[in-house]
N, C-alpha and C positions, 0 to 999 in steps of 0.2 A: 723537463730536464732529461727524460729518458731518451729523447731523440738525439741528444748530443753525445751519447756514449760512443767512445772510440773502440772499434773492433780490431782484431788482429789483422784482418784482411785489408784494412785501410792503409796500414803501414807495411804490410806484406813480409816483414822479416819473420823467420820461422825459428822454432826451437832447434836444438842440436840434432834432432831426429829428422828435420826437413830443411835443408839449406835453401836460402833465398838468393835471388839474382841481385847483382849490384844495382841495377836500375830501380830497384824498389826502395832504396835508402832515401829517407826524408831528413833533411837537416836545415839549420838556419842559414847555411851557405848556399841556399837556392839550389839544392840537389833536385834532380828531376823526380816528379811524383811517380810512385809505382803504378804500373798499369795492370792490375789484377782484374780478372773478370769477376764482377760482383753479381751474384744471382738476384733476380728481381724479388724483392721481399713479398711475402704473402700478407695481404691485408685482411684480417678477419672481419666478419660481418658485425654490425652493432649488437645483434642478439648473442653472438658468440662472446663478444667483449663483456656483455652484461653478466654472463655466467662465470667469467673468470675473476678471481679476486685481484684487487689492485695491489701491485707490488711497487714499493718505493725504491727507486734507484738513486744512487748518489750522482748528482749532476756532474757532467764533465766540463771542465773549464775550457775556455778558448786556448788553442795551442800556440800561445805567444809567450815566449820566455826571453829574458835578456841573455846576451852573449856571455856575460860574467857568470850567470847562474848555470849556463850550459857547461862552461869550462870547469866550474867548481864540481859539477856532477861527474864530468868525464874523468876527473882526477882519481875517482874510485874504480876505474875500469881499465882494461887493456884489450888489445886484439892480437892474436898470434898470427903466424905466417899462413895458416890455413883459413884465416878469416873468422876464427872462433872468438866470440866476445866473452870476457870474464868480468866479474865484479868482485871487489874485495869487501869481505865482511869480517871485521876484526883482523885476525891473523891468517885467515883462510881465504881462498878464492872459490868462486862458484861460477860455472859456465851458465850463461844466460841465452846464448844464441849464436848463429853463424851467418857470416856474409862473405863467402869465398869469392875472391876476385875483386872485391870492393876495397876502396881506400880505407885505411884504418880510421881516419878522421870521420868519414861518413858513417861508419858502423858505430863508433862511439857516440856521435852526435844523435843518432836515432835513439839509442838506448838511454842516453842522458835526457832527451826530450820525454821519453816514457817515464822516467823517474820524476821529472818536474811535473808532468801531467798528473801522476798519482799523488804527488805532494799537494798540488793545487786542489785535487778532489778532497783531500783531507781538510784543507782550509775552507773550501766551499761548504763542507759539512759543518765545520766550526761556526761559520756564519749562519748556517741554517738553524743551528741550535738556539740562536738568539731570536728566531722568529716566533711570533705569538701563536701562529696557527699550526705549529709542528705537533705531531701526534706521537704518543709512546710507540706505536707500532712502526712508524717511520724511523724512529731512532733505532729500534731493535734491528730492523732490516738493513739500515745504513751501516750500523756497527758490524753486522755479520758480513755484509758485502765487502766493506773496506778491510775487515780482518782477513778475509780470503785473499784479497789482493795484496796485502802487505806480508802475508805469511812467507811466500817464496816468489817475490816479483821478478819478472824477466826485465830488469832495468839496471842502469848503471848510475850509481849515486850513493849518498850517505844513507844506506838502508837502516842503520842503527837509529839515526835521528828520526827517520820516517816511522819506525816502529814505536819509538818513544812518544812521538806526537800522536800516534794512534792510541797509545795507552792513556795519554792525557784526555783525548777525546772520548774514550770509553768512560773515564771517570766523569767528565762533563756531561756525557749522555745520561749516566746514572743519576747525577744530580738534577739534570733537567727533568727526567722522568719522575723523580721524587717531588720536584716543584709542581709538575703537572698533576701528579696524584693529589697533592695537597690542595691545589686550586680546584681540582675536580671534587674533592670532598667538601670544600667550602661552598662551591657552587651547588652541589647536591643538597647540602644542609640548608642553604638559602631557598632552593626550590621546594624542599620539604616544608620549610617554615611558611613559604608563600601559599602552598597548597593547603597546609593545615589551617591558615587564616581563612581560606575560602570555606573549608569544612566547618570551622567554628561559627562562621556567620550563618551557615545553613542550620547548624544545631541550635543556635540562639533563636532563629526564626521558628523552628519546630517547637522549641520550649515555650515560646510566647503565645502560642495559639490559645484562644479562649472565645467566649461568646461575642466579643467585640471585634474579632479579627475581620479585616477587609480581605476577603479571600482572593478577589481579583488582583489587588495590589500585591498581596503576598505571593501569589503565583508568578507575577511578573518579576519579583525579587528572586525567587528560586530559578526562574528561567535565565535571569541575568547571571546568577552565580554559576549555573551550568555552562553558560557561554564563556565565562572567565576560566572555568576548569578546562574546557577544550582549548582555549587560547593558550593557557599555561602549558598544556601538554605539547602544543605545537612549537612554542617559542623558548621554553626553558630546557635545561639539561635533563637528560633521562635519569629518573631516580630509580632506586632499587625496586624490584618487583614486589618484594614483601611490603615495603613502605607504601608503594603506590596502591597495592591491593587493600591494605588496611585503611588508608585514607578514603579510597573509593567506597569501601564498605560503610564507613561512617557517613560519608556524604549521601550515599544511596539510602541509608537508614533514615536520615533526616528527611529526605524527599518522600520516603514511604510514609513516615509519620504524618507529614503534611497532606499527602494524597488521601490517606485513609480518613483523616479528620475532615478534609473538605468533602469527601464522599458522604461521610456521616451527616455533615451539615446540610449537604444538598438533599439528602433523603428526608431529613427533618423539615427542611424548607418546603419540599414538595408536599409533604403531609400537611403542613400548616396551610399552605396555599390551597390545598384541596378542601380543608375545613372552611377556610375563608370564602372560597367560591360557593360552597354549599350555603353558608350563612347569608351571603349576598343574594343568592338565588331566592332564598326565603324572603328577604327584604323586598326584592323586586316583585314577588308574588303578592305580598301585602300591599305594595304600592299600586299594583294594577287593580286590586279590589277597591282601593280608595279613590282612584283617579276620576271617577264619574260622580263623586259625592258633591252635593250642593250645601252641605252643612259646613259653610266656609270656616268658621272659627274653630270648631272641633277638629275638622279634617286637617286644617293648617297645623294644629298642634301635633296631630298624629304624624304628619309628614316631617315635622321637626324632630320628633322622636326617632323616626326611621333614619333620618340623616345622622343623628348621634350614634345610632347602632352601626351605621355604615362606616363611620370613622373609626369606631372601636373594633371593627371586624378585622382590620389589618389589610394586607395586600395579597392579591392572588397572582401576581406577575403582571408586568406591564401590558402585554397583549390582552390577557384575560380581564384585567381591571378596566382597560379602556372599553372593551365590549360590554362588560357588566354595567359600567357607569352610564354608557349610552342608553341602555335599556331602562335603567332607573330614572334617568333624566326625562326620558320620553313619557313615563307615567306621571312624574312630578309636574312636568310642563303642561300635560293635559289638564291636570287639576288647577294649577296656578294660572294658566291662561284663561280658563273658564271663570275662575274667581275674579281675575282682573277685568274681564269683559263685563261681569255682573257689577263690579264696583264702578266701572265707567258708566254703566247704564244708571246705577243708583245715584252717582254724582250728578248726572245730567238731570234726573228727576228732582234731586235735592236743590239744585240751583234754580230750577223752575219754581219750587215751593218757596224758596227764599224771596224770589221776586214777588210772589203773591202775598207773602207775609209782610214784606216791606210796604206794599200797597195798603194792607189793613192797618199797619202801624201808623202810616200817615193819617189815616182817618181817625185812629184812636187818639193821636197827639193833638188833633184838631178839637177834641172834646174839652180840653183844659186850656186855660184855667177856668174854674167855676167860682161864682161869687157868693152863692147862697145855697141853702139846703134844697130848694126847688131845682136849681140848675144841676146840683150834684146828683139828685135823684134821676133826672133825665139823662145825665152823662153816664150814670151807673147802668141804666137799662141799655143804652147804646153800646157801652163797652162790653156788656154781657153777650150781646148779639155778635159783636166782632170776635170775642173769644171763642164762641162756638165755631165760627168759620175758621178761626186760627187752628183749632184742634183738628178740624176735618182735613186741613191741607196736608199735614204730615211733617216728616223730618226735613230739616235743612242741613247744609254742610256744618260739620262739627265746629269749625273755627268761627262760624257766624252765630251760633246758637246763643251764647251768653250775651252777645251784644244786643240782639233784637229782643230777647227775653227781658233784659234789663230796661230797655226803653218802654216796653209794655207795662212792666211793674211800676215804673215811675208814674205813668198815667194813673194806674190804679191807686197808688199811694196819695196822689194829689186829690183825687175824688174822695178817698177815704178820710183824708184830713178834714175836708169840709163836713163830711158826714159825722165824724167824731165831734167836731166843734158844735154842731147842731145838737147833738145828744147831750153834750156837756152843758149847753146853755139852759137846758131844762132841769139840770141837777141842782138841788139846794146848795151844795158845796162847790158848785162850778166856779163861782167867782174866785174863790181862794185857789183852787187848782189851776184856773186860767192864768192868774197872775204868776204862779210858780212856773207854769209851762212856758209862758212868754219869756220869762227870764232864762230858762234852760235853752230855749230856741235861740234867743239872742246871743247867749254865750257860745253855743255850738256854731252859729253862723260866723261869729268873730274868729273862732278857731279854724273853721273851714277856709276863711279868707287867707289866714296865715299859711295853711297847708297848700292852698292853690298857688300862692305866690312863691312858695319854695319848691313846688313840684317841677321836676325837669322832664319826666316821662309824659309824653302827650296822652297816653291811654289813662295813666293814673290821674292826670289833671282833669281829663274829661269826666272821669268817674266822680271826682270830688265836686266838679261843677254841677253834675246831675244831682248829687246829694244836696248841694246847697240850694238848687232850684226847688227841690222838694220841700226842704225845711222853710224856705221863704213862703211857699204856698201854705204851709201849716201856720206860720206866723200871721200871715194875712187873714187866714181863716179864723183865728182866735181873737183877733183884735175887735 
């Protein structure tokens, strides 16, 4: 707007102390424009502009007025024979300029245009007062500038109405400043409330710190609140320094509480990790002492105990834990790999023993059934020899032990049944006992038949059938 300001040199009329030439008169009747030499303006550097305060000037409206407005303004002035222009203010007249040698109409038109220009400036300011971005300083400077212009203007027109309009605008300007001040107070109160909310969140975080705090997550939350604080400073209205300092002190205190608590936690964590590392180093040393042991059962239990102690020791930090665990596993793997190799070798020997015992078992089962005492005696001698070989062979796989031992016992029971029957036949009371025993065996065989018929498990059924075969042998022997 400042570039549109009309200067005295553009219209060239002078005050009474400096007369102007008639050619300088500008009017709506297409009067020739004045030809005054205008000095080339000095353009300051950007640095110089940066140092100077910005001054708000009232914008100058375009110099276009209706003929009726010009005539109405001219009615408040006159031009005497010497070309002096006067304006009527109330009952008095005031000289405003001179145009000697110029037509009266031209002189009045120029000063009437000046009046209308000044009137338009007042209306432009009135419009500007309604703008949302106007500042109190701009209002003050515009009021001051316009007040100077309407105090004793070199114009022709209704100056009383001009000053009345100016007084109205002064009141409107004061009202606008009050409105802006209220809006500023409300915006400041809102900004203080928003920044207070950030502070309260920080204080709540600081108050919630305890042994279960996730320090990394809480640090991220404090960092986010600080970013919000900076963003609020950049985007919100400026609040009073006292309020800003007090809020910052509270926010900073909350951050200090968090930082001190986290530092204390970190120190305790480092101490705990150091103790954990020492405990695990001791476990590793014990594991290295055990890793070459061949006492498989006892040493396995000791390694299990070491593992329990390892779990109870806690953590020494990811990097340290990984390195310590690698060392412990090396010692444990040395022992357990050796135990596994020994077990595989043992399993191979036991499987070979199983084959040998199954061959002996085939020979033993070929000894039965026996029909009389003489055959039983021969079978007993042969079975004893096989049992000696059986014991010399050694262990078999655990899962096969009961099966082959049961088959060998069945052979022994069948031979023993015949032996017992022979002994009982020589007993005076044998006949009575024999009859009772036959009845018991017959009842038991009948019960076994029912159990075999109801059995669904193949292993259980096989066991029942083996028992039945044995009792049948006993029954045959006592008949």
